[in-house]
C-alpha positions as CSV (number, residue, x, y, z in Angstrom):
1,M,95.5,85.5,94.9
2,D,97.0,88.7,93.8
3,K,99.9,89.8,96.0
4,R,99.1,93.5,95.7
5,K,95.9,93.2,97.7
6,F,97.7,92.5,101.0
7,A,98.4,95.5,103.3
8,F,101.7,94.1,104.6
9,D,104.6,92.5,102.8
10,K,106.6,89.5,104.0
11,K,109.2,92.0,105.4
12,N,106.5,93.7,107.5
13,Y,105.5,90.4,109.1
14,Q,109.1,89.6,109.9
15,L,109.6,93.0,111.6
16,L,106.4,92.5,113.5
17,L,107.6,89.1,114.8
18,I,110.9,90.6,115.9
19,G,108.9,93.3,117.8
20,V,106.7,90.8,119.5
21,V,109.8,88.8,120.6
22,I,111.4,91.9,122.0
23,I,108.2,92.6,124.0
24,I,108.1,89.1,125.3
25,V,111.7,89.4,126.4
26,G,110.8,92.6,128.2
27,F,108.0,90.9,130.1
28,L,110.2,87.9,131.0
29,L,112.8,90.4,132.4
30,M,110.0,91.7,134.8
31,T,109.4,88.3,136.3
32,G,110.8,87.1,139.6
33,P,109.9,86.3,143.1
34,G,107.3,88.5,144.8
35,S,106.8,89.7,148.3
36,T,104.5,87.9,150.7
37,E,102.8,89.0,153.9
38,T,105.5,87.4,156.0
39,H,108.6,88.0,153.8
40,F,109.7,91.2,151.9
41,E,111.6,90.6,148.7
42,P,113.9,93.5,147.9
43,D,114.4,92.2,144.4
44,I,111.1,93.7,143.3
45,F,112.9,97.1,143.2
46,S,116.0,95.8,141.2
47,F,117.3,97.7,138.2
48,R,116.3,94.8,135.9
49,R,112.6,94.9,136.9
50,I,112.1,98.6,137.3
51,K,114.2,100.2,134.6
52,L,115.5,97.7,132.1
53,A,112.4,95.6,131.5
54,P,110.0,98.5,130.8
55,A,112.7,100.1,128.5
56,V,112.9,96.8,126.5
57,C,109.1,96.6,126.2
58,F,109.0,100.2,125.0
59,I,111.6,99.5,122.4
60,G,109.5,96.5,121.3
61,F,106.4,98.7,120.9
62,V,108.3,101.3,118.9
63,W,109.7,98.6,116.7
64,I,106.2,97.3,116.0
65,I,105.1,100.8,115.0
66,Y,108.1,101.0,112.7
67,A,107.1,97.5,111.3
68,I,103.6,98.7,110.6
69,M,104.8,101.9,108.9
70,Y,107.6,100.2,106.9
71,K,107.0,100.3,103.2
72,P,109.3,98.3,100.9
73,K,111.1,100.4,98.3
74,G,109.8,98.5,95.3
75,K,106.1,99.0,96.3
76,D,106.1,102.7,95.2
77,L,107.1,101.7,91.6
78,D,104.3,99.1,91.4
79,E,101.6,101.6,92.4
80,K,102.9,104.2,89.9
81,N,102.7,101.8,87.0
82,K,99.0,101.0,87.5
C-alpha cells in the first residue's frame, strides 16, 4: 500500500493515543465513593472531582484536536513534488 494515501501519519496516531490516555486519567480522577440515601459523602465536592478532573479531560480533548490537526513538516514537500 502506498503510504501517501493515509490521512494520518504515525506521529498523529501517537499523539491521539496520548490524548486518549489523558482523558482516561481525567475520568479516573472523577471516580470515588458516592452518596447514598442514608449517608452523605462530602468527597463528591472535593477539588479533585469538581475542578481537577474536568480540567484534565478538557486538556485531553484539546490535545486530541491538536493531534488531528498536526501535519508533519516533511509532508508539505511530498505534496509539492507531485
